[in-house]
MINUVEX-963654 format. One record per residue (C-alpha): x, y, z; residue in three letters; residue number from 0. Coordinates in nm, 3 decimals. Layout:
BEGIN
xx/yy/zz/resn/resi
X/Y/Z/Ala/NUM
...
END
This chain:
BEGIN
xx/yy/zz/resn/resi
0.000/0.000/0.000/Met/0
0.098/0.360/-0.068/Leu/1
0.122/0.593/0.234/Ala/2
0.015/0.957/0.187/Tyr/3
0.029/1.126/0.525/Cys/4
-0.041/1.111/0.898/Ile/5
-0.296/1.331/1.077/Ala/6
-0.475/1.348/1.408/Glu/7
-0.798/1.152/1.414/Gln/8
-1.073/1.380/1.284/Gln/9
-1.392/1.218/1.164/Ser/10
-1.489/1.528/0.964/Gln/11
-1.203/1.493/0.714/Ile/12
-1.351/1.446/0.366/Arg/13
-1.126/1.234/0.148/Leu/14
-1.087/1.271/-0.228/Pro/15
-1.279/1.001/-0.416/Pro/16
-0.963/0.860/-0.571/Arg/17
-0.588/0.872/-0.519/Gly/18
-0.284/0.763/-0.719/Val/19
-0.376/0.534/-1.009/Glu/20
-0.743/0.584/-0.924/Gly/21
-0.717/0.379/-0.606/Ala/22
-0.960/0.433/-0.319/Arg/23
-0.811/0.619/-0.020/Ile/24
-0.859/0.474/0.328/Glu/25
-0.774/0.585/0.680/Gly/26
-0.597/0.349/0.920/Ile/27
-0.629/0.447/1.285/Asp/28
-0.326/0.393/1.506/Val/29
-0.393/0.514/1.857/Gly/30
-0.482/0.884/1.829/Met/31
-0.337/0.909/1.479/Leu/32
-0.478/0.832/1.136/Arg/33
-0.266/0.731/0.839/Cys/34
-0.410/0.769/0.489/Phe/35
-0.322/0.501/0.236/Val/36
-0.436/0.338/-0.087/Ser/37
-0.356/0.018/-0.274/Asp/38
-0.057/0.050/-0.501/Phe/39
0.098/-0.149/-0.783/Asp/40
0.471/-0.157/-0.713/Ala/41
0.541/-0.213/-1.082/Arg/42
0.554/0.158/-1.153/Met/43
0.540/0.271/-1.513/His/44
0.803/0.542/-1.563/Gln/45
0.586/0.726/-1.814/Gly/46
0.309/0.763/-1.556/His/47
0.537/0.901/-1.285/Phe/48
0.464/1.276/-1.333/Pro/49
0.089/1.212/-1.331/Glu/50
0.121/0.997/-1.019/Met/51
0.318/1.266/-0.838/Val/52
0.051/1.520/-0.930/Lys/53
-0.228/1.296/-0.800/Asp/54
-0.032/1.231/-0.480/Phe/55
0.017/1.605/-0.421/Ser/56
-0.352/1.675/-0.484/Gln/57
-0.450/1.420/-0.219/Val/58
-0.215/1.583/0.031/Leu/59
-0.350/1.929/-0.044/Gln/60
-0.712/1.814/-0.010/Arg/61
-0.647/1.664/0.334/Ile/62
-0.422/1.955/0.438/Phe/63
-0.706/2.200/0.370/Glu/64
-0.891/2.032/0.657/Gln/65
-0.622/1.926/0.904/Ala/66
-0.253/1.944/0.990/Ser/67
-0.059/1.659/0.834/Ile/68
0.284/1.500/0.823/Ile/69
0.330/1.395/0.460/Pro/70
0.529/1.097/0.336/Phe/71
0.757/1.130/0.037/Arg/72
0.632/0.980/-0.287/Phe/73
0.642/0.688/-0.327/Pro/74
0.647/0.546/0.027/Thr/75
0.521/0.190/-0.011/Val/76
0.475/-0.061/0.274/Val/77
0.412/-0.433/0.250/Glu/78
0.099/-0.447/0.463/Ser/79
-0.124/-0.268/0.711/Glu/80
0.052/-0.445/0.997/Glu/81
0.392/-0.313/0.887/Val/82
0.250/0.039/0.868/Leu/83
0.093/0.009/1.213/Arg/84
0.422/-0.099/1.366/Gln/85
0.602/0.187/1.197/Phe/86
0.356/0.454/1.318/Val/87
0.324/0.307/1.669/Glu/88
0.701/0.326/1.714/Gly/89
0.693/0.700/1.641/Arg/90
0.348/0.791/1.769/Ser/91
0.472/1.015/2.052/Val/92
0.687/1.221/1.813/Asp/93
0.415/1.238/1.549/Tyr/94
0.151/1.353/1.798/Arg/95
0.387/1.618/1.936/Ser/96
0.470/1.747/1.587/Ala/97
0.105/1.759/1.481/Leu/98
0.013/1.946/1.798/His/99
0.286/2.206/1.742/Gln/100
0.196/2.249/1.375/Leu/101
-0.180/2.269/1.421/Arg/102
-0.321/2.551/1.203/Asn/103
0.026/2.620/1.058/Lys/104
0.124/2.633/0.691/Val/105
0.453/2.647/0.504/Gln/106
0.529/2.912/0.244/Met/107
0.817/2.849/0.003/Asp/108
1.029/3.140/-0.122/Leu/109
1.274/3.084/-0.408/Arg/110
1.532/3.357/-0.459/Val/111
1.698/3.284/-0.793/Thr/112
2.009/3.437/-0.947/Leu/113
1.931/3.487/-1.314/Glu/114
2.201/3.379/-1.558/Ser/115
2.420/3.658/-1.682/Gly/116
2.584/3.475/-1.969/Gly/117
2.858/3.213/-1.999/Thr/118
3.209/3.323/-1.897/Pro/119
3.519/3.236/-2.095/Glu/120
3.697/2.938/-1.947/Tyr/121
4.033/3.092/-1.862/Ser/122
4.193/3.117/-1.517/Met/123
4.122/3.488/-1.488/Gln/124
3.765/3.477/-1.621/Ser/125
3.692/3.175/-1.402/Gly/126
3.811/3.363/-1.093/Arg/127
3.608/3.667/-1.194/Ser/128
3.306/3.448/-1.251/Tyr/129
3.333/3.295/-0.902/Leu/130
3.372/3.640/-0.746/Glu/131
3.069/3.758/-0.938/His/132
2.867/3.456/-0.821/Arg/133
2.975/3.515/-0.462/Arg/134
2.867/3.877/-0.478/Ala/135
2.534/3.779/-0.634/Arg/136
2.478/3.515/-0.368/Tyr/137
2.538/3.771/-0.094/Gln/138
2.286/3.993/-0.269/Glu/139
2.036/3.706/-0.269/Ala/140
2.102/3.659/0.103/Gln/141
2.026/4.025/0.165/Ser/142
1.701/3.994/-0.032/Ile/143
1.595/3.695/0.178/Leu/144
1.673/3.897/0.492/Lys/145
1.445/4.172/0.361/Glu/146
1.164/3.919/0.317/Phe/147
1.220/3.791/0.669/Arg/148
1.225/4.145/0.806/Arg/149
0.904/4.234/0.619/Ala/150
0.724/3.928/0.753/Ser/151
0.815/4.043/1.106/Asp/152
0.645/3.821/1.368/Ser/153
0.395/3.679/1.118/Leu/154
0.642/3.401/1.034/Ala/155
0.711/3.201/1.347/Glu/156
1.017/3.032/1.198/Lys/157
1.234/3.044/0.886/Trp/158
1.449/2.770/0.737/Val/159
1.674/2.818/0.435/Gln/160
1.871/2.594/0.197/His/161
2.123/2.690/-0.068/Asp/162
2.042/2.581/-0.422/Thr/163
2.256/2.578/-0.739/Pro/164
2.070/2.886/-0.862/Ser/165
2.021/3.078/-0.537/Gly/166
1.847/3.029/-0.203/Ile/167
1.526/2.860/-0.100/Arg/168
1.353/2.984/0.215/Gly/169
1.065/2.828/0.409/Phe/170
0.838/3.025/0.642/Ala/171
0.611/2.878/0.908/Leu/172
0.294/3.087/0.921/Val/173
-0.036/3.060/1.104/Asp/174
-0.326/3.009/0.865/Arg/175
-0.508/3.312/1.004/Ser/176
-0.203/3.535/0.942/Ser/177
-0.145/3.424/0.584/Leu/178
-0.324/3.713/0.403/Pro/179
-0.128/3.976/0.596/Val/180
0.196/3.780/0.553/Phe/181
0.150/3.774/0.175/Leu/182
0.063/4.141/0.167/Glu/183
0.376/4.241/0.358/Lys/184
0.628/4.034/0.165/Ile/185
0.461/4.134/-0.162/Gly/186
0.593/4.485/-0.103/Arg/187
0.958/4.376/-0.098/Val/188
1.134/4.489/-0.420/Pro/189
1.388/4.268/-0.594/Thr/190
1.681/4.410/-0.792/Pro/191
1.745/4.337/-1.157/Ala/192
1.900/3.997/-1.216/Gly/193
1.733/3.836/-0.913/Ile/194
1.387/3.684/-0.913/Ser/195
1.180/3.591/-0.608/Ala/196
0.881/3.358/-0.623/Arg/197
0.664/3.249/-0.334/Ile/198
0.432/2.947/-0.340/Thr/199
0.198/2.780/-0.093/Gly/200
0.041/2.720/0.139/Pro/201
0.197/2.375/0.178/Trp/202
0.211/2.124/0.463/Pro/203
0.494/2.240/0.694/Pro/204
0.718/1.940/0.624/Ser/205
1.039/2.144/0.660/Glu/206
0.948/2.203/1.024/Phe/207
0.881/1.839/1.117/Val/208
1.177/1.707/1.313/Glu/209
1.050/1.348/1.310/Thr/210
1.191/1.173/1.003/Ala/211
1.023/0.899/0.802/His/212
1.299/0.638/0.787/Glu/213
END
C-alpha cells in the first residue's frame, strides 16, 4: 500500500474520491493518529510518474485543507497494514507532538533565484572573476531573503533556508489566520534586476517536522 500522510484523528475529514492510479483512499487508525493510504501497484510505469506525483500532491492538499498533516515522500510503499501500524506506533509520541505544534500552521516556500548573466570564458582569470561575481550575487540574494524575513516580522514564526545551485530557498512557518497579511507584507519587498523571487503555498509544513520517516 501507498502511504500519503499522517494526521490526528478527525472524523470530519472528507477524502478525495480517488488517489494515485485511481485507487480508493482509506484511513488506518493507530492510537490517536490516522494514516491515509491506498492500494498501489509496485510495478511503476516510468511514463506515468509525473501524473502519479501530481495525483499524490492533490490528495495531500485536499487533506491539508482540513487538518494538519505530516506527509510521506512519494512513493512510500509498505508491505501491509501491519507493517504500517508498527512503523507509526514506534513513532506515535513524536508524530503527535509534531502535529500538535503544527496545528493551524502552513509552510510558504520562497525561491530567490540568481538569473544567468551569460557564460564566462573558461580561462583562469575569467573563471576567478566568474566565481567572485557569483559570490557577490549570492550575498545579494542573502540580503534579499533577509528583507523578506524582516518584512514578515512576527507573522512568520520560523524560517528555514537551503542553498540551491541557482540561489536560495527559504521556508516560512505561518499561522493560517495570518497568511493574508503575511503575503501582503512580503509582496511589497522589491527585488533588484537579475534576481527573481517567487513564493508558493500554502503547503504542509514538512520542513518544520523534526520526526523523520525512515
